C-alpha positions as CSV (number, residue, x, y, z in Angstrom):
1,M,73.1,27.6,46.2
2,P,70.6,25.5,48.2
3,T,67.4,27.1,49.7
4,A,65.6,26.6,53.0
5,A,62.8,24.8,51.0
6,D,65.2,22.0,50.1
7,L,64.5,20.3,53.5
8,P,60.8,20.1,54.3
9,G,59.6,19.6,57.9
10,N,59.7,21.3,61.3
11,L,63.3,20.8,62.3
12,Y,65.5,23.8,63.3
13,I,68.7,23.1,61.4
14,L,71.8,25.3,60.8
15,L,74.7,24.1,58.7
16,Y,77.9,26.0,58.1
17,R,79.6,25.9,54.7
18,V,83.0,24.3,54.9
19,D,84.8,27.7,54.8
20,V,82.6,29.0,57.7
21,H,81.8,32.1,55.6
22,C,78.2,31.0,54.8
23,L,75.5,29.1,56.5
24,W,72.3,27.4,55.5
25,V,69.1,27.2,57.6
26,S,65.9,25.2,57.4
27,A,62.6,26.9,56.8
28,P,61.6,27.0,60.6
29,I,64.7,29.1,61.3
30,L,64.1,31.3,58.3
31,S,60.5,32.0,59.6
32,L,62.1,33.6,62.7
33,L,63.4,36.5,60.5
34,H,61.6,39.2,58.7
35,S,59.8,37.9,55.6
36,S,62.4,39.5,53.3
37,P,65.6,39.8,55.3
38,V,68.1,42.4,53.9
39,A,71.8,41.7,53.9
40,P,73.8,44.2,55.9
41,P,76.9,45.9,54.5
42,G,79.6,43.2,54.1
43,G,77.1,40.4,53.8
44,T,75.1,38.6,51.1
45,I,71.9,36.5,51.0
46,P,72.5,34.5,47.7
47,S,69.3,32.4,48.1
48,P,66.5,32.1,50.6
49,G,68.0,30.3,53.6
50,V,71.7,31.0,52.8
51,F,73.5,33.8,54.6
52,C,77.1,34.8,53.9
53,D,79.7,36.7,55.8
54,N,78.2,39.7,57.8
55,A,74.6,38.4,56.9
56,M,75.3,35.4,59.1
57,D,74.7,37.6,62.1
58,L,71.0,37.8,61.3
59,V,70.7,34.1,62.0
60,L,73.4,33.5,64.6
61,A,71.4,35.8,67.0
62,F,69.0,32.9,67.4
63,L,71.6,30.2,68.0
64,P,71.7,29.0,71.6
65,P,75.2,29.6,73.0
66,A,77.3,26.8,74.3
67,T,77.7,26.6,78.0
68,T,81.1,27.0,79.7
69,A,81.0,23.3,80.6
70,Q,80.4,22.4,77.0
71,K,83.2,24.6,75.8
72,K,85.6,23.1,78.3
73,H,84.6,19.6,77.1
74,Y,85.2,20.6,73.5
75,I,88.7,21.9,74.3
76,T,89.6,18.9,76.5
77,T,88.6,16.4,73.8
78,A,90.1,18.4,71.0
79,Q,93.5,18.7,72.7
80,K,93.7,14.9,72.9
81,Q,92.9,14.5,69.3
82,L,95.4,17.2,68.2
83,H,98.1,15.5,70.1
84,T,97.7,12.5,67.8
85,Y,98.7,14.7,64.9
86,G,101.9,15.8,66.7
87,I,100.5,19.3,67.5
88,V,102.0,20.9,70.6
89,G,100.6,24.4,70.1
90,L,98.3,26.5,67.9
91,H,97.3,30.0,66.9
92,D,93.6,30.3,67.7
93,A,92.5,32.9,65.2
94,G,89.6,34.8,66.7
95,V,88.8,34.3,70.4
96,L,86.1,36.2,72.3
97,A,86.7,37.5,75.8
98,E,84.8,34.8,77.6
99,D,86.7,32.1,75.7
100,R,90.1,33.7,76.5
101,A,89.0,33.7,80.1
102,L,88.2,30.0,79.9
103,Y,91.6,29.3,78.4
104,A,93.2,31.3,81.2
105,S,91.2,29.4,83.8
106,M,92.2,26.1,82.3
107,E,95.8,27.2,82.2
108,S,95.9,28.2,85.8
109,R,94.6,24.7,86.7
110,G,97.1,22.9,84.6
111,E,94.3,21.7,82.2
112,L,95.5,23.4,79.0
113,G,97.3,20.7,77.0
114,L,98.5,22.9,74.1
115,R,100.4,26.1,73.9
116,I,97.9,28.6,72.6
117,N,98.2,32.0,71.0
118,A,94.7,33.4,71.3
119,M,94.0,36.2,68.9
120,I,91.5,38.7,70.2
121,E,88.2,38.9,68.4
122,C,85.7,41.6,69.5
123,R,82.1,40.9,70.2
124,V,81.4,43.5,67.5
125,H,83.4,42.2,64.5
126,N,86.3,44.2,63.2
127,S,86.1,46.8,66.0
128,F,88.5,48.2,68.6
129,C,87.5,46.6,71.9
130,S,90.4,47.6,74.2
131,L,88.2,47.3,77.3
132,E,87.7,43.6,76.4
133,A,91.4,43.0,75.9
134,T,93.9,41.8,78.5
135,R,97.4,40.8,77.6
136,I,98.5,37.3,78.8
137,N,101.9,35.8,78.5
138,T,102.3,32.5,80.3
139,P,104.1,29.3,79.1
140,M,100.8,27.8,77.8
141,L,98.8,30.9,76.8
142,T,99.6,34.1,75.0
143,V,97.3,37.0,74.2
144,R,99.1,39.7,72.3
145,S,97.4,39.8,68.8
146,V,94.0,40.6,67.3
147,K,92.2,39.0,64.4
148,L,90.4,41.2,61.8
149,F,88.5,40.0,58.7
150,A,88.8,41.9,55.4
151,D,86.8,39.7,53.1
152,G,85.0,36.4,52.6
153,A,86.1,33.1,51.0
154,L,86.9,32.1,47.4
155,G,84.7,29.0,47.4
156,S,81.5,31.0,48.2
157,W,82.5,33.9,45.8
158,G,83.1,36.0,48.9
159,A,86.9,36.7,48.5
160,A,87.2,40.4,47.5
161,L,88.8,40.7,44.0
162,L,90.2,43.5,42.0
163,S,88.1,42.4,39.0
164,P,85.0,40.1,38.7
165,Y,85.0,36.4,39.2
166,S,85.7,34.5,35.9
167,D,82.8,32.1,36.6
168,N,80.4,34.8,38.1
169,P,81.0,38.2,36.5
170,S,78.2,39.7,38.4
171,T,80.3,39.9,41.5
172,S,83.9,40.8,42.7
173,G,83.3,39.3,46.2
174,T,82.7,41.0,49.5
175,M,84.7,43.3,51.6
176,L,83.5,43.0,55.2
177,L,84.4,46.6,56.0
178,S,85.5,49.6,54.0
179,A,89.1,50.5,53.2
180,E,88.9,53.4,55.6
181,E,87.4,51.3,58.4
182,L,90.1,48.7,57.9
183,T,92.9,51.2,58.0
184,N,91.4,52.9,61.1
185,V,90.9,49.8,63.2
186,T,94.3,48.5,62.2
187,A,95.9,51.7,63.4
188,L,94.0,51.6,66.7
189,W,95.2,48.0,67.6
190,A,98.8,48.7,66.4
191,N,98.9,51.9,68.4
192,A,97.8,49.9,71.4
193,G,100.8,47.5,71.0
194,Y,99.0,44.5,69.5
195,Q,100.0,42.4,66.5
196,V,97.3,42.8,63.8
197,C,96.4,39.7,61.9
198,I,94.1,40.4,58.9
199,H,92.1,37.7,57.1
200,A,92.5,38.5,53.5
201,I,92.0,36.0,50.6
202,G,91.2,38.0,47.5
203,D,93.6,40.3,45.7
204,L,91.6,43.4,46.6
205,A,91.4,42.4,50.3
206,N,95.1,41.8,50.4
207,R,95.9,45.2,48.8
208,L,93.7,47.0,51.3
209,A,95.2,44.9,54.2
210,I,98.7,45.9,53.0
211,D,97.6,49.5,52.8
212,A,96.2,49.3,56.3
213,I,99.4,47.8,57.7
214,A,101.6,50.2,55.8
215,A,99.7,53.1,57.4
216,A,99.8,51.6,61.0
217,P,102.0,53.3,63.6
218,G,105.0,51.6,65.1
219,T,107.3,48.9,63.8
220,G,105.4,45.8,64.8
221,K,105.4,42.6,62.7
222,H,101.8,42.3,61.5
223,R,100.3,39.3,59.6
224,I,98.0,38.6,56.7
225,E,96.0,35.4,57.3
226,H,95.7,33.2,54.2
227,A,97.4,35.6,51.8
228,Q,95.9,33.5,49.0
229,I,95.5,35.9,46.0
230,I,98.0,38.8,45.8
231,S,98.8,40.7,42.7
232,P,102.5,40.8,41.7
233,K,102.7,44.5,42.7
234,D,101.4,43.8,46.1
235,Q,103.6,40.8,46.6
236,A,106.5,43.2,46.2
237,R,104.9,45.6,48.7
238,M,104.6,42.8,51.3
239,K,108.3,42.0,51.0
240,A,109.3,45.7,51.3
241,L,107.1,46.1,54.4
242,G,108.1,42.8,56.0
243,I,104.5,41.6,56.4
244,I,104.2,38.0,57.6
245,P,102.1,35.8,55.4
246,S,100.2,33.1,57.2
247,I,99.6,30.4,54.6
248,Q,97.8,27.0,54.6
249,P,99.4,24.7,52.1
250,T,96.4,22.4,51.9
251,H,94.2,25.4,50.8
252,A,96.0,25.3,47.5
253,T,95.6,21.5,47.0
254,S,91.9,21.7,48.0
255,D,91.1,24.8,45.9
256,M,93.0,23.5,42.9
257,Y,89.8,21.8,41.6
258,Y,87.9,25.0,41.1
259,A,90.3,27.9,41.5
260,K,90.9,28.3,37.7
261,A,87.2,28.6,37.1
262,R,86.9,31.3,39.8
263,L,90.0,33.3,38.8
264,G,90.9,32.5,35.2
265,A,94.3,31.2,34.1
266,K,96.3,34.5,34.1
267,R,95.2,35.7,37.5
268,L,95.7,32.2,38.9
269,R,99.2,32.0,37.5
270,E,100.4,35.4,38.5
271,S,98.7,36.0,41.9
272,A,97.4,32.9,43.6
273,Y,98.6,30.4,46.2
274,K,102.2,31.6,46.4
275,M,104.6,29.9,48.9
276,K,108.2,29.9,47.4
277,S,107.7,33.4,46.1
278,L,107.0,34.6,49.6
279,L,109.6,32.5,51.4
280,E,111.9,35.5,52.3
281,L,109.1,36.7,54.5
282,R,109.4,33.5,56.7
283,P,105.7,32.5,56.2
284,V,103.8,30.8,59.0
285,L,102.3,27.6,57.8
286,G,99.2,26.0,59.2
287,S,96.0,24.1,58.4
288,D,93.2,26.5,59.2
289,F,91.4,23.6,60.9
290,P,88.5,22.9,61.1
291,V,88.2,24.3,57.6
292,E,90.9,21.8,56.6
293,P,92.1,18.7,58.4
294,P,94.7,19.5,61.2
295,S,97.4,17.1,60.1
296,V,100.8,18.9,60.1
297,L,102.4,16.0,58.0
298,A,99.6,16.4,55.4
299,G,100.4,20.1,55.3
300,I,104.1,19.4,54.8
301,Y,103.2,17.0,52.0
302,A,101.0,19.7,50.3
303,A,103.8,22.2,50.6
304,V,106.6,20.0,49.3
305,E,104.7,18.0,46.6
306,R,102.0,20.6,45.7
307,R,99.6,17.6,45.5
308,D,96.4,16.9,47.2
309,P,97.3,14.7,50.3
310,K,93.9,12.9,49.9
311,V,95.0,11.7,46.4
312,G,98.8,11.5,46.8
313,S,101.1,10.5,43.9
314,L,98.2,9.8,41.7
315,G,97.3,13.5,41.7
316,E,98.9,16.3,39.6
317,K,101.5,18.6,40.9
318,W,99.9,22.1,40.9
319,F,102.2,24.9,40.1
320,P,105.2,22.9,41.4
321,E,107.5,26.0,41.0
322,E,105.9,27.2,44.3
323,A,106.8,24.0,46.2
324,L,109.0,24.2,49.3
325,T,111.8,21.9,50.4
326,V,111.1,19.7,53.4
327,R,113.4,21.8,55.5
328,E,111.5,25.0,54.4
329,A,108.1,23.4,55.1
330,L,109.2,22.1,58.4
331,R,110.4,25.5,59.5
332,G,107.1,27.0,58.4
333,F,105.2,24.7,60.7
334,T,107.5,25.0,63.7
335,R,110.0,27.8,64.2
336,A,108.0,30.3,62.1
337,P,104.8,30.2,64.1
338,A,106.8,30.5,67.3
339,E,108.8,33.5,66.1
340,A,105.7,35.2,64.7
341,V,104.1,35.4,68.1
342,G,107.3,35.9,70.1
343,W,107.6,32.3,71.6
344,D,111.3,32.3,72.3
345,M,111.3,29.0,74.2
346,V,109.6,26.9,71.6
347,G,109.7,26.2,67.8
348,A,112.8,24.1,67.7
349,V,114.5,21.2,69.5
350,E,117.5,23.0,70.8
351,R,119.4,23.3,74.1
352,G,117.7,25.9,76.4
353,R,114.3,25.6,74.8
354,W,111.3,23.9,76.3
355,A,111.2,20.2,75.5
356,D,108.4,20.1,72.9
357,W,108.9,17.5,70.2
358,V,107.3,14.9,68.1
359,V,108.4,11.4,67.2
360,V,107.6,10.1,63.7
361,D,108.3,6.7,62.3
362,K,110.4,7.9,59.3
363,R,113.1,10.4,58.6
364,L,112.0,13.7,57.1
365,G,113.5,14.0,53.7
366,E,113.0,10.5,52.6
367,E,110.2,9.7,50.1
368,S,107.1,11.8,51.0
369,E,104.1,9.5,50.5
370,W,104.4,8.4,54.1
371,L,103.4,11.9,55.2
372,R,99.9,11.2,54.1
373,D,99.6,8.5,56.9
374,E,98.1,10.1,60.1
375,R,99.6,7.1,62.1
376,A,103.1,8.2,61.3
377,V,103.1,10.3,64.5
378,R,104.2,7.9,67.2
379,E,104.7,10.3,70.2
380,T,104.0,13.9,71.1
381,W,105.9,15.6,74.0
382,I,105.2,19.0,75.6
383,G,107.4,20.5,78.2
384,G,109.3,17.3,78.7
385,K,106.0,15.3,79.3
386,R,104.8,12.7,76.9
387,V,101.1,13.6,76.1
388,F,100.5,11.0,73.4
389,K,101.9,7.6,72.5
390,R,100.5,5.5,69.6
391,D,100.1,1.8,70.4
392,G,100.8,-0.7,67.7
């Protein structure tokens, strides 16, 4: 890990790790803290200047918040960029109350250019904040689910594992809250009628997330976000309970370069980066942007080819037995996300649904290398209105 001393000078700099589960700060920021900051439960400080998971809160308290005007600018410009990828809607996995209010304000003014499922995130992470929660169900904005975080990320040794990391035996990762706390907060949100979506990457985190959902009241369809490393026993439990896995195909093709080192061959083969094995659960497929690039076509390529879209046919096929067909991958990026949040009017080009569609320059099902070309999206339509047309 780097340290704050790696960058001399007086600049106040904060950089997130690509997985957004760790951050690095320069020495002037580090000097704002206690001389020997102590990581809270669910967090680590692996080196002076690096803070992971719950320990990030020690530093983020000093970060100047973005203004409402800045956030609106970010949303407006991001929408236009996402239209170029053929994206007509998204699941925003963790939205604070003031940001949900901004979405609602923009929706009421006709300024929201994407259909958004905004998952509630509490100001106090992993808590029950019903007083902050207001259900919304309009054509462009839905609030009916909540995002919880069970563990950290694999790349920064934060995913919570049942046994130690193969390349770092001193740790098994980090649970951000205890099993009892996860079960209790899941039950509170489920009892209040919300879909619970739990970030779980490691096999321990997934086991405890499954335990929490199994104990939750009601019959709601809850989700596990990422569902990356799940023991065979717990894969069977997911199927029995009907838990929806939310999977990012490009996570597999990005992590393939170091996952074996982290997990070892046996655990990787039996437990990690399953797609075909979980197909009966109608998985939601996505990108997890900005952690990964937002391209849907690249995601379909990764799901179908099990190759890194950045490398293409020159790269190896990684556990190709878990590859999906084009039709299965397309469903995962369209109908499945709509069904998972109860969007009855979107998710397919059919009579009676809203006219959301994307025009690409080749027929899906032909050779797949063209999916790597971001310019393959020619037009994007939302509600019968063309919101993007590529010239040339």
